[in-house]
Residue frames relative to the residue before (quaternion, step in Angstrom):
aa qw qx qy qz dx dy dz
R 1.0000 0.0000 0.0000 0.0000 0.00 0.00 0.00
K 0.3434 -0.7300 0.5424 0.2345 3.61 -0.85 0.82
P 0.4378 -0.6842 0.5033 0.2947 3.65 -0.86 0.97
P 0.6304 -0.5751 0.4199 0.3091 3.53 -1.29 0.65
I 0.3903 -0.6741 0.5597 0.2828 3.58 -1.00 0.68
A 0.3567 -0.7141 0.5686 0.1990 3.37 -1.15 0.94
L 0.2998 -0.7684 0.5406 0.1658 3.60 -0.48 1.25
P 0.4736 -0.6218 0.5276 0.3329 3.60 -1.15 0.61
P 0.6381 -0.5338 0.3935 0.3913 3.64 -1.09 0.41
D 0.5306 -0.6206 0.4666 0.3400 3.54 -1.06 0.77
P 0.5028 -0.6187 0.5115 0.3204 3.49 -1.25 0.63
P 0.6171 -0.5106 0.3702 0.4706 3.66 -1.05 0.05
G 0.7288 -0.5100 0.2784 0.3622 3.56 -1.32 0.19
D 0.3749 0.6942 -0.4630 0.4039 3.64 1.38 0.62
P 0.3830 -0.6999 0.5200 0.3051 3.62 -0.55 0.97
A 0.6335 0.5700 -0.3668 0.3731 3.64 0.85 -0.82
A 0.5544 0.6295 -0.3461 0.4202 3.69 1.20 -0.72
W 0.6773 0.4981 -0.2792 0.4639 3.69 1.13 -0.84
R 0.6102 0.5829 -0.3740 0.3846 3.58 1.11 -0.29
T 0.1115 0.8243 -0.5329 0.1554 3.56 0.65 1.26
P 0.7153 -0.3994 0.3346 0.4656 3.59 -1.27 0.19
E 0.6723 0.5046 -0.3117 0.4430 3.54 0.91 -1.01
F 0.6101 0.5570 -0.3230 0.4617 3.59 0.99 -0.83
N 0.7329 0.4659 -0.2326 0.4378 3.57 0.75 -1.38
R 0.6115 0.5524 -0.3986 0.4026 3.64 1.02 -0.44
Q 0.6938 0.3023 -0.2968 0.5825 3.60 1.18 -0.16
G 0.3966 -0.7953 0.4269 0.1671 3.47 -0.16 1.51
G 0.6457 0.5920 -0.3057 0.3731 3.45 1.11 -0.88
L 0.5563 0.6313 -0.3808 0.3834 3.56 1.12 -0.56
G 0.6877 0.4790 -0.2571 0.4811 3.60 1.01 -0.97
L 0.5928 0.6085 -0.3180 0.4209 3.54 1.20 -0.82
I 0.7433 0.3901 -0.1880 0.5099 3.54 1.10 -0.95
G 0.4244 -0.6781 0.4903 0.3460 3.60 1.18 -0.19
A 0.1504 0.7918 -0.5804 0.1161 3.67 0.98 0.74
E 0.6325 0.5906 -0.3782 0.3288 3.67 0.73 -0.75
Y 0.6226 0.5309 -0.3347 0.4675 3.61 1.22 -0.66
R 0.6602 0.4521 -0.3530 0.4849 3.62 1.06 -0.52
Y 0.6108 0.5614 -0.3551 0.4309 3.57 0.97 -0.73
A 0.6228 0.5440 -0.3033 0.4734 3.57 1.08 -0.90
K 0.6847 0.4686 -0.2527 0.4977 3.70 1.20 -0.40
G 0.5791 -0.6349 0.3364 0.3851 3.44 1.44 -0.08
A 0.4987 0.6650 -0.3371 0.4421 3.43 1.55 0.15
A 0.2978 0.7515 -0.5456 0.2213 3.69 -0.26 1.20
G 0.7334 -0.4978 0.2100 0.4125 3.56 1.22 0.55
K 0.4124 0.7386 -0.4665 0.2586 3.56 1.34 0.01
N 0.8327 0.1751 -0.1966 0.4872 3.51 -1.07 0.89
T 0.5614 0.5210 -0.4174 0.4890 3.46 1.15 0.68
L 0.2308 -0.7515 0.6034 0.1340 3.50 -1.30 0.49
G 0.0874 -0.7925 0.6009 0.0563 3.54 -0.75 1.01
A 0.2178 -0.7740 0.5761 0.1471 3.63 -1.19 0.31
I 0.1576 -0.8094 0.5644 0.0380 3.60 -0.80 0.88
F 0.0719 -0.8272 0.5570 0.0144 3.63 -0.28 1.15
D 0.2934 0.7682 -0.4637 0.3299 3.49 0.13 1.25
S 0.7887 -0.3694 0.2553 0.4200 3.62 -1.23 -0.44
G 0.6700 -0.4358 0.2858 0.5287 3.56 1.25 0.06
I 0.3148 -0.7138 0.5817 0.2303 3.59 -1.25 -0.56
D 0.4028 -0.6659 0.5678 0.2683 3.57 -1.10 0.74
F 0.2791 -0.8035 0.5119 0.1203 3.47 -0.09 1.38
S 0.6546 0.5031 -0.3373 0.4523 3.74 1.00 -0.28
H 0.4511 0.6916 -0.4677 0.3152 3.54 1.17 -0.05
P 0.5029 -0.6894 0.4147 0.3159 3.56 -0.84 0.78
D 0.6691 0.4987 -0.2642 0.4836 3.57 1.22 -0.49
V 0.5789 0.5850 -0.3681 0.4325 3.59 1.32 -0.04
G 0.3058 0.7404 -0.5605 0.2102 3.44 -0.82 0.95
G 0.6867 0.4349 -0.3221 0.4853 3.69 -1.17 0.15
I 0.3589 0.7398 -0.4760 0.3122 3.68 1.14 0.49
R 0.2714 -0.7072 0.6307 0.1687 3.80 -0.83 0.91
E 0.1916 -0.8057 0.5483 0.1160 3.58 -0.03 1.22
D 0.6008 0.6047 -0.3290 0.4063 3.57 1.21 -0.61
L 0.7600 0.4180 -0.1624 0.4704 3.32 1.26 -0.74
S 0.5767 0.6310 -0.3369 0.3948 3.48 1.36 -0.38
H 0.0434 -0.8371 0.5440 -0.0381 3.47 -1.10 0.62
S 0.2203 -0.7793 0.5773 0.1043 3.63 -1.07 0.65
Y 0.3167 -0.7669 0.5399 0.1419 3.59 -0.99 0.89
S 0.4336 0.7406 -0.4025 0.3186 3.49 1.54 0.23
G 0.5037 -0.5917 0.4267 0.4627 3.54 1.32 -0.66
K 0.6740 0.4131 -0.2665 0.5514 3.51 1.35 -0.13
P 0.4408 -0.7622 0.3932 0.2650 3.60 -0.17 1.17
A 0.7768 0.3442 -0.2191 0.4797 3.60 0.90 -0.82
S 0.3430 0.7641 -0.5003 0.2194 3.65 1.15 0.20
W 0.5408 0.6297 -0.4249 0.3612 3.48 1.15 -0.77
S 0.6708 0.5063 -0.3139 0.4417 3.84 0.90 -0.55
S 0.6886 0.3423 -0.3185 0.5543 3.55 1.12 0.21
D 0.1594 -0.7792 0.6061 0.0075 3.58 -1.36 0.58
V 0.1679 -0.8021 0.5639 0.1023 3.61 0.07 1.32
K 0.7440 0.4354 -0.2693 0.4293 3.60 0.81 -0.89
G 0.4151 -0.7484 0.4399 0.2721 3.61 1.19 -0.38
H 0.5041 0.6624 -0.4128 0.3697 3.60 1.32 -0.37
G 0.6733 0.4756 -0.3576 0.4388 3.82 0.72 -0.81
T 0.6684 0.4904 -0.3381 0.4454 3.62 0.90 -0.82
H 0.6111 0.5630 -0.3384 0.4418 3.49 1.09 -0.69
I 0.6645 0.4869 -0.2582 0.5048 3.60 1.05 -0.99
F 0.6138 0.5242 -0.3438 0.4798 3.64 1.03 -0.61
G 0.6083 0.5895 -0.3166 0.4269 3.55 1.05 -0.86
I 0.6496 0.5016 -0.2673 0.5048 3.53 0.99 -0.94
A 0.7976 0.3388 -0.2203 0.4479 3.57 0.69 -0.84
G 0.8828 0.0096 0.0044 0.4697 3.57 0.89 -0.73
A 0.2041 0.7825 -0.5614 0.1759 3.60 1.04 0.64
R 0.4974 -0.6757 0.4451 0.3129 3.62 -0.78 0.98
R 0.4340 -0.6556 0.5724 0.2325 3.37 -1.27 0.71
N 0.2506 0.8310 -0.4562 0.1963 3.59 -0.08 1.33
N 0.6063 -0.5957 0.3225 0.4166 3.50 1.33 0.54
Q 0.7331 0.2958 -0.2580 0.5554 3.63 1.11 0.51
G 0.7887 0.2370 -0.2269 0.5199 3.54 -1.25 0.57
I 0.6270 -0.4294 0.4067 0.5071 3.54 -0.86 -1.32
H 0.2197 -0.7069 0.6101 0.2823 3.42 -1.33 -0.25
G 0.5743 -0.6330 0.4317 0.2881 3.65 -1.27 0.65
V 0.7078 -0.4297 0.3682 0.4228 3.49 -1.23 -0.01
A 0.8011 0.1060 -0.0283 0.5884 3.43 0.81 -1.19
Y 0.0133 -0.8835 0.4677 -0.0234 3.44 0.68 1.25
D 0.6664 0.4529 -0.3158 0.5010 3.62 1.22 -0.01
A 0.4820 0.6522 -0.4508 0.3728 3.63 1.19 0.16
E 0.4036 -0.6458 0.5710 0.3065 3.49 -1.37 0.03
Y 0.1111 -0.8032 0.5827 0.0546 3.79 -0.96 0.50
M 0.3130 -0.6842 0.6492 0.1117 3.28 -1.43 0.84
I 0.1980 -0.8135 0.5341 0.1176 3.57 -0.69 0.86
L 0.0353 -0.8012 0.5968 0.0258 3.66 -0.66 0.95
Q 0.1486 -0.8451 0.5112 0.0499 3.56 -0.31 1.27
S 0.2078 0.7468 -0.6167 0.1370 3.55 -1.07 0.99
N 0.3072 -0.7696 0.5213 0.2038 3.63 -0.70 0.77
V 0.7355 0.2482 -0.2176 0.5917 3.61 1.22 0.00
G 0.3319 -0.7506 0.5294 0.2148 3.67 -1.04 0.56
R 0.0658 0.8284 -0.5514 0.0740 3.45 0.49 1.01
P 0.6267 -0.5973 0.3252 0.3804 3.61 -0.95 0.81
S 0.6166 0.5485 -0.3267 0.4607 3.61 1.18 -0.79
R 0.7079 0.4783 -0.2730 0.4422 3.56 0.92 -0.68
F 0.6164 0.5251 -0.3237 0.4894 3.38 1.21 -0.82
S 0.6178 0.5786 -0.3003 0.4397 3.51 1.10 -0.88
D 0.6847 0.4887 -0.2452 0.4820 3.48 0.92 -1.03
A 0.6499 0.5103 -0.3117 0.4691 3.56 1.05 -0.92
L 0.6309 0.5212 -0.3491 0.4566 3.66 1.03 -0.66
R 0.6163 0.5556 -0.3169 0.4594 3.54 1.09 -0.75
R 0.6757 0.4741 -0.2857 0.4867 3.55 0.95 -0.92
V 0.6613 0.5003 -0.3102 0.4650 3.63 1.00 -0.78
T 0.6594 0.4612 -0.3073 0.5080 3.63 0.96 -0.78
E 0.6878 0.4836 -0.3252 0.4328 3.72 0.75 -0.69
A 0.6497 0.5029 -0.3053 0.4815 3.57 1.32 -0.60
Q 0.2925 -0.7446 0.5076 0.3201 3.60 1.37 -0.44
A 0.1224 0.7660 -0.6025 0.1878 3.44 0.64 1.15
D 0.4581 -0.6868 0.4884 0.2826 3.46 -1.28 0.60
A 0.8066 0.0077 0.0288 0.5903 3.63 1.07 -0.65
M 0.1393 -0.7950 0.5856 0.0748 3.51 -1.20 0.60
N 0.2396 -0.8004 0.5422 0.0893 3.64 -0.48 1.30
N 0.0602 -0.7968 0.6002 -0.0342 3.40 -1.18 1.06
S 0.0155 0.8646 -0.4993 0.0543 3.51 0.25 1.22
W 0.5379 0.5815 -0.3575 0.4946 3.44 1.02 1.09
S 0.1457 -0.8212 0.5444 0.0894 3.52 -1.06 0.35
V 0.5516 -0.6165 0.4232 0.3696 3.70 -1.00 0.45
S 0.0926 -0.7787 0.6206 -0.0041 3.54 -0.90 0.96
T 0.1580 -0.7524 0.6342 0.0822 3.55 -1.51 0.60
W 0.4051 -0.7131 0.5090 0.2616 3.58 -1.05 0.53
D 0.5054 0.6059 -0.4788 0.3850 3.51 0.36 1.41
G 0.1732 0.8033 -0.5495 0.1510 3.55 0.99 0.79
P 0.7079 -0.4509 0.3162 0.4422 3.64 -1.22 0.13
D 0.7559 0.3182 -0.1592 0.5496 3.58 1.11 -0.81
G 0.6006 -0.5950 0.3409 0.4111 3.64 1.13 0.39
E 0.4934 0.6404 -0.4296 0.4023 3.51 1.14 0.83
W 0.6294 -0.4782 0.4125 0.4527 3.55 -1.28 0.03
R 0.0245 0.7559 -0.6541 0.0079 3.61 -1.20 0.63
T 0.6096 -0.5828 0.4280 0.3250 3.52 -1.41 0.58
V 0.3665 -0.6626 0.6051 0.2458 3.61 -0.99 0.62
F 0.0976 -0.7963 0.5912 0.0824 3.61 -0.70 0.89
A 0.6448 -0.5780 0.3778 0.3277 3.50 -1.23 0.63
Q 0.6366 0.5346 -0.3510 0.4311 3.67 1.03 -0.69
E 0.5085 0.6583 -0.4077 0.3766 3.66 1.22 -0.02
F 0.7393 0.3991 -0.1531 0.5203 3.56 1.34 -0.65
R 0.4753 -0.6954 0.4824 0.2404 3.51 -1.03 0.95
D 0.7828 -0.1162 0.1955 0.5793 3.55 0.77 -1.11
L 0.7391 -0.3760 0.3173 0.4601 3.57 -1.46 -0.03
A 0.6330 0.5391 -0.3642 0.4196 3.60 0.76 -0.71
H 0.6610 0.4960 -0.3046 0.4735 3.54 1.01 -0.97
L 0.6395 0.5389 -0.3331 0.4356 3.63 1.07 -0.74
R 0.6096 0.5421 -0.2969 0.4963 3.48 1.19 -0.80
Q 0.6687 0.5121 -0.3087 0.4419 3.54 0.84 -0.91
A 0.6719 0.5040 -0.2641 0.4741 3.57 1.06 -0.82
G 0.4662 -0.7056 0.4087 0.3432 3.62 1.29 -0.33
Y 0.5095 0.6323 -0.4294 0.3954 3.54 1.13 0.63
M 0.7621 0.1679 -0.1771 0.5997 3.57 1.28 0.09
N 0.0061 -0.7760 0.6308 -0.0020 3.46 -1.16 0.69
D 0.7394 -0.4328 0.2713 0.4385 3.66 -1.29 0.11
D 0.6212 0.5294 -0.3098 0.4876 3.59 1.12 -1.10
L 0.7148 0.4362 -0.3252 0.4394 3.74 0.48 -0.92
E 0.6496 0.4845 -0.3625 0.4603 3.62 0.87 -0.66
H 0.6173 0.5392 -0.3486 0.4547 3.57 0.95 -0.74
R 0.7018 0.4794 -0.2762 0.4488 3.57 0.84 -1.00
L 0.5748 0.5775 -0.3321 0.4752 3.63 1.27 -0.65
R 0.6914 0.4784 -0.2572 0.4764 3.55 0.99 -1.02
E 0.5937 0.5596 -0.3459 0.4634 3.49 1.07 -0.71
A 0.6659 0.5331 -0.2999 0.4272 3.52 0.95 -1.03
R 0.6592 0.5135 -0.2855 0.4693 3.49 1.10 -1.01
A 0.6572 0.4985 -0.3270 0.4612 3.65 0.96 -0.73
A 0.6781 0.4435 -0.3047 0.5006 3.60 1.12 -0.55
G 0.5138 -0.6924 0.3953 0.3167 3.66 1.15 -0.09
V 0.3531 0.7796 -0.4371 0.2766 3.41 1.27 0.51
S 0.2826 -0.7576 0.5470 0.2168 3.63 -0.51 1.00
I 0.1177 -0.7940 0.5922 0.0707 3.55 -0.87 0.94
I 0.1519 -0.8093 0.5674 -0.0004 3.54 -0.77 1.29
F 0.0150 -0.7963 0.6038 -0.0317 3.58 -0.95 1.10
T 0.4681 -0.6105 0.5491 0.3267 3.50 -1.16 0.58
S 0.4368 -0.6860 0.5121 0.2763 3.61 -1.16 0.84
G 0.6566 -0.5019 0.2838 0.4863 3.58 1.33 -0.23
N 0.4247 -0.7174 0.5083 0.2159 3.48 -1.30 0.47
D 0.5331 0.6919 -0.3641 0.3234 3.63 1.18 0.24
R 0.3760 -0.7618 0.4352 0.2981 3.47 1.35 0.03
A 0.3380 0.7488 -0.4783 0.3102 3.40 1.25 0.81
S 0.5274 -0.6713 0.4328 0.2895 3.61 -1.15 0.63
H 0.7229 0.3194 -0.2253 0.5698 3.57 1.23 0.14
P 0.5508 -0.6711 0.3915 0.3049 3.78 -0.91 0.89
A 0.6208 -0.4850 0.4959 0.3653 3.37 -1.48 0.30
L 0.7222 -0.4970 0.2889 0.3846 3.53 -1.22 0.58
L 0.7621 0.4006 -0.2051 0.4654 3.67 0.57 -1.11
A 0.5935 0.5727 -0.3820 0.4170 3.47 1.17 -0.46
A 0.7183 0.3608 -0.1799 0.5671 3.60 1.28 -0.70
L 0.2481 0.7998 -0.5317 0.1266 3.62 0.90 0.44
P 0.5988 0.5305 -0.4186 0.4299 3.68 0.92 -0.63
R 0.4828 0.6102 -0.4928 0.3894 3.76 0.92 0.00
F 0.7363 0.3880 -0.2062 0.5146 3.56 1.04 -0.74
L 0.7808 0.1624 -0.0567 0.6006 3.51 1.15 -0.69
P 0.1746 -0.8773 0.4374 0.0920 3.54 0.50 1.36
D 0.6334 0.5212 -0.3825 0.4253 3.66 1.02 -0.39
L 0.5890 0.5520 -0.4017 0.4325 3.59 1.18 0.24
E 0.4160 0.7683 -0.4212 0.2433 3.52 1.36 -0.14
D 0.6926 0.5036 -0.2683 0.4413 3.52 1.08 -1.03
I 0.7220 0.3478 -0.2906 0.5229 3.81 1.14 0.06
W 0.6285 0.6097 -0.3179 0.3636 3.54 1.21 -0.05
I 0.0610 -0.7898 0.6100 -0.0223 3.65 -0.70 0.93
A 0.1480 0.7830 -0.5961 0.0983 3.59 -0.81 1.07
């Protein structure tokens, strides 16, 4: 078990005092005005986030606040969530929750706890089970910085699947991207008030990736969906 990271004392309530080198090295904090929230005492304390991604490098000095009892890997090796061959999950964790420790960067909600759900593919069955775990853990938010891909690009390569390719929910089901269990788990998450966050895609397209726009097919999810 990794010992907790000792956080430095909070600066006074002046937002400018939060603009430390550690803060400035993650440019996004200034863009969202995080220092104004920090000055009011909001940094994620007593909240639980979930990151469904490629795992996490548990040895990284900025990694802390991990709920090992809630974390899980879909690789078949229970402890694989604490490693990250691709590095993507560790990068995403850094944006969200890297500890404030006077080195590297710190995340937006550096004082929150996190559960790590590791999977290298976003199959509906895995996404469904991840939603179940997140809901049962009473997490506040679940981050999904991935999108559905298919092997039918113009040059025979992987490409992102976009929402505009589907007419309605029935079409989505027919294509295998939705089923009864996944829809049930999504509605459970909504009832529990879990915020679901999805990337809109990395394709510079004018339309969102499929799961980023899922409320188009299930409108009642709109109030918990962020993309």
